[in-house]
C-alpha beads as a LAMMPS data file, in Angstrom:
LAMMPS data file: protein, C-alpha beads

151 atoms
150 bonds

1 atom types
1 bond types

-500.0 500.0 xlo xhi
-500.0 500.0 ylo yhi
-500.0 500.0 zlo zhi

Masses

1 110.0

Atoms # bond

1 1 1 6.253 -236.568 78.967
2 1 1 4.954 -238.453 75.967
3 1 1 6.791 -238.609 72.655
4 1 1 4.697 -235.743 71.069
5 1 1 5.508 -233.507 74.061
6 1 1 9.208 -234.454 73.713
7 1 1 9.222 -233.731 70.047
8 1 1 7.495 -230.382 70.523
9 1 1 10.015 -229.488 73.283
10 1 1 12.888 -230.329 70.960
11 1 1 11.345 -228.173 68.173
12 1 1 11.142 -225.291 70.648
13 1 1 14.770 -225.746 71.596
14 1 1 15.764 -225.681 67.876
15 1 1 13.723 -222.527 67.467
16 1 1 15.471 -220.921 70.395
17 1 1 18.849 -221.943 69.074
18 1 1 18.011 -220.457 65.694
19 1 1 16.915 -217.155 67.399
20 1 1 20.119 -217.099 69.390
21 1 1 22.216 -217.679 66.210
22 1 1 20.229 -215.016 64.424
23 1 1 21.069 -212.609 67.268
24 1 1 24.683 -213.504 67.153
25 1 1 24.724 -212.872 63.355
26 1 1 22.879 -209.616 63.778
27 1 1 25.481 -208.348 66.296
28 1 1 28.187 -209.189 63.631
29 1 1 26.196 -207.370 60.897
30 1 1 25.740 -204.356 63.147
31 1 1 29.373 -204.145 64.023
32 1 1 30.427 -204.366 60.433
33 1 1 27.886 -202.120 58.760
34 1 1 26.032 -204.944 56.993
35 1 1 22.322 -205.239 56.308
36 1 1 20.763 -208.483 57.398
37 1 1 20.536 -209.598 53.789
38 1 1 24.131 -208.644 53.233
39 1 1 25.143 -210.928 56.063
40 1 1 23.008 -213.811 54.639
41 1 1 24.713 -213.222 51.273
42 1 1 28.208 -213.117 52.770
43 1 1 27.624 -216.297 54.763
44 1 1 26.319 -218.024 51.614
45 1 1 29.284 -216.882 49.644
46 1 1 31.746 -217.889 52.356
47 1 1 30.112 -221.390 52.384
48 1 1 30.400 -221.537 48.573
49 1 1 33.990 -220.564 48.852
50 1 1 34.669 -223.131 51.549
51 1 1 32.957 -225.907 49.549
52 1 1 34.488 -224.928 46.137
53 1 1 31.046 -224.009 44.656
54 1 1 31.045 -221.448 41.805
55 1 1 29.076 -218.556 43.057
56 1 1 27.286 -216.459 40.439
57 1 1 24.811 -213.705 40.942
58 1 1 22.052 -216.089 39.779
59 1 1 23.188 -218.717 42.268
60 1 1 23.238 -216.187 45.074
61 1 1 19.738 -214.925 44.079
62 1 1 18.419 -218.461 44.419
63 1 1 20.156 -219.018 47.740
64 1 1 18.653 -215.835 49.145
65 1 1 15.259 -216.022 47.418
66 1 1 15.763 -212.540 45.894
67 1 1 15.290 -211.115 42.482
68 1 1 18.105 -209.940 40.187
69 1 1 17.690 -206.248 41.196
70 1 1 17.828 -206.942 44.937
71 1 1 20.827 -209.387 44.430
72 1 1 22.647 -206.704 42.408
73 1 1 22.123 -204.207 45.249
74 1 1 23.433 -206.669 47.826
75 1 1 26.409 -207.420 45.664
76 1 1 27.199 -203.784 45.004
77 1 1 27.291 -203.126 48.770
78 1 1 29.539 -206.172 49.397
79 1 1 31.873 -205.046 46.594
80 1 1 31.981 -201.535 47.983
81 1 1 32.827 -202.880 51.375
82 1 1 35.679 -204.915 49.861
83 1 1 34.217 -208.291 50.836
84 1 1 33.696 -209.676 47.358
85 1 1 34.613 -209.101 43.723
86 1 1 32.907 -209.875 40.498
87 1 1 34.895 -211.272 37.638
88 1 1 34.140 -212.987 34.361
89 1 1 34.407 -216.748 34.448
90 1 1 37.590 -217.661 32.577
91 1 1 35.948 -220.662 31.020
92 1 1 32.693 -218.958 30.119
93 1 1 33.033 -215.139 29.793
94 1 1 29.184 -214.770 29.613
95 1 1 29.138 -215.867 33.263
96 1 1 30.138 -213.674 36.198
97 1 1 31.712 -215.264 39.271
98 1 1 31.471 -213.692 42.706
99 1 1 34.665 -214.276 44.654
100 1 1 35.087 -213.785 48.476
101 1 1 38.016 -211.565 49.395
102 1 1 40.553 -212.579 52.043
103 1 1 39.399 -209.737 54.334
104 1 1 35.908 -211.200 54.345
105 1 1 37.290 -214.713 55.187
106 1 1 39.326 -213.157 57.982
107 1 1 36.422 -211.048 59.267
108 1 1 34.060 -213.963 59.236
109 1 1 36.462 -216.427 60.847
110 1 1 37.615 -213.906 63.537
111 1 1 33.957 -213.482 64.696
112 1 1 32.327 -216.805 63.876
113 1 1 35.361 -219.050 64.332
114 1 1 35.228 -219.065 68.170
115 1 1 31.491 -219.886 67.953
116 1 1 32.230 -222.774 65.548
117 1 1 34.709 -224.052 68.012
118 1 1 32.328 -223.886 70.908
119 1 1 29.562 -225.600 68.793
120 1 1 31.937 -228.380 67.600
121 1 1 33.576 -229.066 70.967
122 1 1 30.779 -230.933 72.667
123 1 1 30.301 -233.139 69.627
124 1 1 33.551 -234.828 70.428
125 1 1 31.675 -236.660 73.218
126 1 1 29.162 -238.228 70.765
127 1 1 29.699 -241.738 69.404
128 1 1 29.075 -242.645 65.703
129 1 1 25.515 -243.646 66.303
130 1 1 24.710 -240.405 68.260
131 1 1 26.298 -238.347 65.519
132 1 1 24.226 -240.211 62.883
133 1 1 21.075 -239.498 64.869
134 1 1 21.942 -235.814 65.151
135 1 1 22.579 -235.684 61.418
136 1 1 19.315 -237.414 60.676
137 1 1 17.489 -234.935 62.936
138 1 1 19.157 -231.860 61.412
139 1 1 18.492 -233.163 57.928
140 1 1 14.773 -233.747 58.773
141 1 1 14.537 -230.251 60.250
142 1 1 16.154 -228.660 57.121
143 1 1 13.830 -230.624 54.917
144 1 1 10.853 -229.525 56.894
145 1 1 11.935 -225.860 56.687
146 1 1 12.653 -226.180 52.979
147 1 1 9.278 -227.657 52.312
148 1 1 7.619 -224.874 54.211
149 1 1 9.622 -222.133 52.367
150 1 1 8.804 -223.663 48.896
151 1 1 5.055 -223.078 49.477

Bonds

1 1 1 2
2 1 2 3
3 1 3 4
4 1 4 5
5 1 5 6
6 1 6 7
7 1 7 8
8 1 8 9
9 1 9 10
10 1 10 11
11 1 11 12
12 1 12 13
13 1 13 14
14 1 14 15
15 1 15 16
16 1 16 17
17 1 17 18
18 1 18 19
19 1 19 20
20 1 20 21
21 1 21 22
22 1 22 23
23 1 23 24
24 1 24 25
25 1 25 26
26 1 26 27
27 1 27 28
28 1 28 29
29 1 29 30
30 1 30 31
31 1 31 32
32 1 32 33
33 1 33 34
34 1 34 35
35 1 35 36
36 1 36 37
37 1 37 38
38 1 38 39
39 1 39 40
40 1 40 41
41 1 41 42
42 1 42 43
43 1 43 44
44 1 44 45
45 1 45 46
46 1 46 47
47 1 47 48
48 1 48 49
49 1 49 50
50 1 50 51
51 1 51 52
52 1 52 53
53 1 53 54
54 1 54 55
55 1 55 56
56 1 56 57
57 1 57 58
58 1 58 59
59 1 59 60
60 1 60 61
61 1 61 62
62 1 62 63
63 1 63 64
64 1 64 65
65 1 65 66
66 1 66 67
67 1 67 68
68 1 68 69
69 1 69 70
70 1 70 71
71 1 71 72
72 1 72 73
73 1 73 74
74 1 74 75
75 1 75 76
76 1 76 77
77 1 77 78
78 1 78 79
79 1 79 80
80 1 80 81
81 1 81 82
82 1 82 83
83 1 83 84
84 1 84 85
85 1 85 86
86 1 86 87
87 1 87 88
88 1 88 89
89 1 89 90
90 1 90 91
91 1 91 92
92 1 92 93
93 1 93 94
94 1 94 95
95 1 95 96
96 1 96 97
97 1 97 98
98 1 98 99
99 1 99 100
100 1 100 101
101 1 101 102
102 1 102 103
103 1 103 104
104 1 104 105
105 1 105 106
106 1 106 107
107 1 107 108
108 1 108 109
109 1 109 110
110 1 110 111
111 1 111 112
112 1 112 113
113 1 113 114
114 1 114 115
115 1 115 116
116 1 116 117
117 1 117 118
118 1 118 119
119 1 119 120
120 1 120 121
121 1 121 122
122 1 122 123
123 1 123 124
124 1 124 125
125 1 125 126
126 1 126 127
127 1 127 128
128 1 128 129
129 1 129 130
130 1 130 131
131 1 131 132
132 1 132 133
133 1 133 134
134 1 134 135
135 1 135 136
136 1 136 137
137 1 137 138
138 1 138 139
139 1 139 140
140 1 140 141
141 1 141 142
142 1 142 143
143 1 143 144
144 1 144 145
145 1 145 146
146 1 146 147
147 1 147 148
148 1 148 149
149 1 149 150
150 1 150 151
């Protein structure tokens, strides 16, 4: 197999992994009465919470590629479900912050936590150079997808 065949085979494996992860997330969404977009929003908000990023409706709209009306609808559903709250920013009351509630953290971790563990476990057998190569590969794939989505 030449390098172009190897690269294509790897791209197909990434596509398959993406589809499997999407199916895993869809099962979670279905079990918890979430729309697919609600799940994407909740995952983005959980990541923002984990990383200490201030999540605003505008930030979420940009993350999801949605307009303000659609973002408001998503947030309304997540608020009604008890997963998030909206509150004025204490330092700038013109800004609204979206905060993930503990039940959403628990719900997400109880479902996705075991998967995270299964995904992280094999990485313990990779040395620093291999981890760097994996990181470069994932960054390149994310850049390629980002470039495609921007068009």
